[in-house]
C-alpha positions in Angstrom: 16.9 -6.2 0.0 15.4 -8.6 -2.5 13.3 -8.3 -5.8 9.9 -7.3 -5.1 10.4 -5.0 -2.7 9.5 -1.4 -2.4 12.2 1.5 -1.8 12.6 4.9 -1.8 15.7 6.4 -3.8 16.5 10.3 -4.7 15.9 11.8 -8.5 16.5 15.1 -9.0 16.7 16.1 -5.4 13.2 14.3 -4.8 12.1 11.0 -3.6 10.1 8.3 -5.7 9.6 5.3 -4.5 10.0 2.1 -6.8 10.1 -1.8 -7.0 13.4 -3.9 -7.1 13.6 -5.5 -9.8 17.7 -7.1 -9.9 20.1 -6.7 -7.3 23.7 -7.1 -7.5 26.6 -7.0 -5.3 26.6 -3.1 -5.2 23.8 -1.9 -7.8 20.1 -2.5 -7.7 18.0 -2.1 -10.7 14.5 -0.1 -10.0 11.1 0.3 -11.7 9.2 3.5 -10.9 6.7 5.6 -12.6 7.5 8.6 -13.9 4.7 11.2 -15.4 6.2 10.4 -18.9 7.9 6.8 -18.6 5.8 4.2 -16.9 7.5 1.5 -15.9 11.0 3.1 -15.9 14.3 1.3 -15.0 16.5 3.3 -12.9 20.2 2.3 -11.3 20.9 3.3 -8.1 24.0 1.8 -5.7 22.9 0.2 -2.5 24.6 2.4 -0.2 22.3 5.7 -2.3 19.2 3.6 -1.5 16.8 4.0 1.2 14.9 1.0 2.7 
């Protein structure tokens, strides 16, 4: 996984798609569009992210 990759992650028991902004050893920051908040950045553990 590297910056700029498109990935899928879980949010509120649904799957969302986003773009990786930052990657650390155990976590990644993902930029995703939500209905009322475009460009929101969420943090997820790397083990919980689907490629």
